[in-house]
C-alpha positions as CSV (number, residue, x, y, z in Angstrom):
1,X,38.5,-186.7,-37.7
2,X,39.4,-183.5,-35.9
3,X,38.9,-180.2,-37.7
4,X,41.2,-177.3,-37.3
5,X,39.8,-174.2,-35.7
6,X,39.5,-171.1,-37.8
7,X,41.6,-168.0,-37.0
8,X,38.8,-166.4,-34.9
9,X,38.2,-169.6,-32.9
10,X,41.9,-170.2,-32.5
11,X,42.6,-166.8,-31.1
12,X,39.7,-167.1,-28.7
13,X,40.9,-170.4,-27.5
14,X,44.4,-169.0,-27.0
15,X,42.9,-166.1,-24.9
16,X,41.0,-168.5,-22.5
17,X,44.1,-169.7,-20.6
18,X,45.6,-166.2,-20.4
19,X,42.3,-164.9,-19.1
20,X,42.0,-167.6,-16.5
21,X,45.6,-167.1,-15.3
22,X,44.9,-163.4,-14.8
23,X,41.6,-164.1,-13.0
24,X,43.4,-166.5,-10.6
25,X,46.1,-163.8,-10.1
26,X,43.4,-161.3,-9.2
27,X,42.0,-163.8,-6.7
28,X,45.4,-164.2,-5.1
29,X,45.9,-160.4,-4.9
30,X,42.5,-160.2,-3.2
31,X,43.5,-162.9,-0.7
32,X,46.8,-161.1,0.2
33,X,45.0,-157.7,0.4
34,X,42.6,-159.2,2.9
35,X,45.5,-160.5,5.0
36,X,47.1,-157.0,4.8
37,X,43.9,-155.3,6.0
38,X,43.5,-157.7,8.9
39,X,46.8,-156.7,10.4
40,X,46.6,-154.2,13.2
41,X,49.8,-152.4,12.3
42,X,51.3,-153.4,8.9
43,X,55.0,-152.8,8.6
44,X,56.8,-151.0,5.8
45,X,57.3,-154.3,3.8
46,X,53.6,-155.1,4.1
47,X,52.7,-151.6,2.9
48,X,55.2,-151.8,-0.1
49,X,53.8,-155.2,-1.1
50,X,50.2,-153.9,-0.8
51,X,51.1,-150.9,-3.1
52,X,52.8,-153.2,-5.6
53,X,49.7,-155.5,-5.7
54,X,47.5,-152.5,-6.4
55,X,49.6,-151.6,-9.4
56,X,49.6,-155.2,-10.6
57,X,45.8,-155.3,-10.2
58,X,45.5,-152.2,-12.4
59,X,47.7,-153.9,-15.1
60,X,45.6,-157.1,-15.0
61,X,42.3,-155.2,-15.2
62,X,43.6,-153.3,-18.3
63,X,44.8,-156.5,-19.9
64,X,41.4,-158.2,-19.3
65,X,39.7,-155.2,-20.7
66,X,41.8,-155.4,-23.8
67,X,41.1,-159.1,-24.2
68,X,37.4,-158.6,-23.8
69,X,37.3,-155.7,-26.3
70,X,39.3,-157.8,-28.8
71,X,36.9,-160.7,-28.4
72,X,33.9,-158.4,-28.8
73,X,35.4,-156.9,-32.0
74,X,36.0,-160.5,-33.4
75,X,32.4,-161.4,-32.6
76,X,31.1,-158.3,-34.4
77,X,32.9,-159.2,-37.7
78,X,30.5,-160.7,-40.2
79,X,31.3,-164.4,-40.6
80,X,29.8,-164.7,-44.0
81,X,31.8,-163.8,-47.2
82,X,28.5,-163.4,-49.1
83,X,27.5,-160.2,-50.6
84,X,26.8,-157.7,-47.7
85,X,23.6,-156.5,-49.3
86,X,22.2,-160.1,-49.1
87,X,22.4,-159.9,-45.3
88,X,20.0,-157.0,-45.3
89,X,17.2,-159.3,-46.5
């Protein structure tokens, strides 16, 4: 019998695919940036694309940072509903 994940586990599972997609997108940006840097004389289109990728990279990094901080906050919440004083002993 399969058990349903709790709300904390469920949100973490939902963040996994999003995080992986963003990491793959960062890898693609790195690939295209390497291609750009290898060009002797990039044209205006290449330069505009490079600048757009840098902006997207910043957005992705901010999103990943938000996902990580959300996950850290969820892990810091006490999982027990017992009396908080009992956890001191």
